[in-house]
N, C-alpha and C positions, 0 to 999 in steps of 0.2 A: 600259646595263643596270645596272651597278654604282652609277651615280649615282642611278638610280631606286630601287634596293634601299636605298641609304643614306637616301634621302628617306623611305621607309617606316619604316625603323628609327628615324630622328629623330622621325617623327610618333608612333610608339609610345612613345618616351621622353617626348615632350611630353605625351601622354595620361596616362602614369603620373604625371608631375610634377603635372599638373592634379588628378588624383585624390588625390595625397598632400596637395596644397594644400587641397583640399576637406576631407580628413580632419583636417588641422591646424586649419582654421577651426572644424570641429565640436568638436574637442577643446578649443578656446579658449573656447567658449561653455558655461558650466556647465549650463544647461538641456538643450542638445543633447547634451552629454556624458552627462548623466543618462539621457536617452532611449537613447543608444547602449549604456550599461551595462545598462539594463533589457532591451534587445533581445538583448544578448549572453547575459544570464541566461535569458531565455525560450528562446533557441536551445538552450542546454545542456539545459534541462528537457525541451524537445520531443524532443531526440535520444536521451534516455535513458529517460524515464518515460512510461507510458501517458497519454493525454490526460485521463482522468478522475481521475488521481492528483495533479494540481496545478492551481493557478489563479493567474492574474496579477491584480494590483491587488485584493487581497482586503481587504474592508472589515470592521472591527470594529464592534460595537454603539455604542462611544463616538465613532465618526466617524473614527478613525485608519485609514489605508489603507497596508498594507504591499505592497511590490513584487510578492511572490509567496508562496505557501504550498504545502507538500506535505502531502497527506492520508495519514496512516498510521493505519489502522483508524479509531477514533473521536477521534483526536488530529490536530492540525495543527502543522507546523514552519514558522515564519515565516522569510522570507528577504528581506533588504533589500540593495539594490545601492548601494554607495558608491564614487564616482569622484573622490577628492580629488587633483587633479593639479597645480594652480598652485604650491602651496608645495613639492611634491616636485620639480618641474622646477627651481624656483629653487635648491633645496638641491643637486640633482644637478649643475647647471651652475656652482655656486659653487666657486672654487678656493682662496680664502683660508680657512684652517682655522678661525679664530675665527668668521668670518661663517657658514661652513658649519655649525658647531656650533649657532649661534643659530637658523639656518633649520631645522635638524633638530629643535630644540626646538619651534619654531612648528608644524612639520608633525606632530610627535608630539601636540601639543595638539589639532590639527585632527582627527587620528584618534581621539583620546579622545572628542571631541564626537560623532563618527560612531558610536562604540561605544555611548555612552549613548543616542543616538537609536535605535539598533537594539534596545537592551535594553528600550525601552518597548513593544515588540511582544510581549514574553514575558508572556502573559496566561493563566495556568492556569485562571482563572475563566471564560474564554471558550473553553476547550478546547485551548489551545496546549501544546506540550511545555514542559519547564523550561529550554529553551535556544532560541537563534535563530542563524541564519547571517547573517554580514555578508560579502557578496560584493564582492570588489575585483577588477574586470576588468583587472588590470594585474599581470603576473607579476613585474616588476621591484620594484614596491612590496612585494608579498608576500614576495619573496626578502629584501629589506632588513629587513623585520620579522622574518622567520624566523631570520636569522643574527645579529640583534641590532644591525644598523647603525643602525636607528631604534628608539627606544622601549625600549632596554635599561636596566633599573634597576640600582641598586647591588648588588642580590642576584642579579644575572645572569639574572633572569627577564625574558624579552622581552614585548613588548606583546601578542603572540598568546596567551601563557600567562596574563598578567594579565587579559585580556579574558574568557578562558574561566573562570578560577577566580573572579573577582570579579563579573563581570557576566553570566556564562553565555552569552556571545556567542562563537561560533566563527567566527574570521576565515578566509575561504577565498579562493583564487585560482581561475581557471578550471580549472587542472589538478587541484588538490586537491579542488575541489568536485565534479569529475567522479568522483573516487574515492569521495567521500561518497555521491553519487547512485547509484553502482553498489551500494554497501552497502545503501542504502535500497530499491533495486529488488529485491535479493535478499531483503530483509526482507518486501517486499510479496508476492513470489512464495511465500515460506514461509508467510505469513499466508493466502494464497489456498488453499494446500495444506491448512493447518490447518482453514480454513472448509469445504473440500470433505470433509475427514475427518469433521468434525462433522456435516455433512449426511448422509454415508453412514451414520454411526453412528445418527443419528436415523431414517433410513429402515429400517435393519436392526431397530431396536427396534420400529418400527411393524409390520414384517413378522413379528417374533416374536409381537406381540400378536395379529395376525390369524391366525397359525398356531395359537396357543393357543385362540382362540375357535373356529376350525375343528375342532380336536381335541375340544373340549367338546361341540359340536353333533354331531360324528361319533359320539362315545360315546353321546349321548342317542339318536341314531337307532338305534344297535346295541341299546341297552337296550329301546327301543320295539319293534324287530323281534323281540327275544327274547320280550317279553311277548305280542306277537301270535302268535308260534309256539306258545307255551305255551297260550294261549287256544284256538288252532286244534286242538292235540292233545287238550286237555280236551274241547272240543266233539265231536271225532271219537269219543272214548271214550264219551261220553254217547250219541252217535248209534248206536253199537254196542249199547248197552244197550236203546235204543228199538227197534232192529232185532230184537233177541232176543225182546222182548215181542211184536212183531208176528208173528214166526215161530211163537211158541207159540199165538198166537190163530188164525192162518190154517193152521198146520200145514205151511207151505212149507219146502222144504229150502235154497233159495238166498236168501242175504241180502246186505246191504250190507257191504262190507269197506273202509272209508275208509283212505286212506294217511296214516300219521303223518309229520310233517315233523321232520327231525332238525336241531336248532340247532347251528350250527358257526361262530358269530361269536366272533372273538378280540378281546379288548380289551387295550389297553396303558395302563399308568398313567404312562408316561414322556412 
């Protein structure tokens, strides 16, 4: 029984090893690695934002296609996934300090190219925000950028800070991007509340107009009824005069006694 159980364990280890090998093969291929990065990006967007608030593979009028965009009211936020791994792995695996420094410079230049590629999606004339996200689906790379291991200038400003200040490109990792998305989500909810409040205000204004129109017609009806009552009472008085004339002619004692109507209509000017 123990031998059988050991065989099952070995089989599971072998399966995991095969899966890791498949993942390594995917990460070695730049195209497949790019697809994996886009899939990771889409998964994050799908788990946080409503389906209608983002779009994958968004095309601009000039033919450029960005990996994803997030819709914020009448603006869009471009997001490009960048998975530069070869030079980073070479730098991480190098043990000789001078060579490691050279590889770090190569990797930094690689990232700078990715930053300028992302910056081209900032198109205010096409409705984008004044910034774009550069999504790096690799926490270790982002950490090295954050602490200044890679891309730190002489002024101690790291590559993340320079990308944001010079190119308006915000570099994010899966973890930090999740925080940004939560902020965007709260903003979308706030805008929905704002739009709902505007709609309610609009409906209340329409209700006020309808109430005002109703008040005008109500007052007109009251005025008309008052005029009718006055005419009725005047007619009744004239009828009495006619009745008296008839009595004088006939000599009868009983005549017509019409009932006068008392007007009791109250009007408000408010």
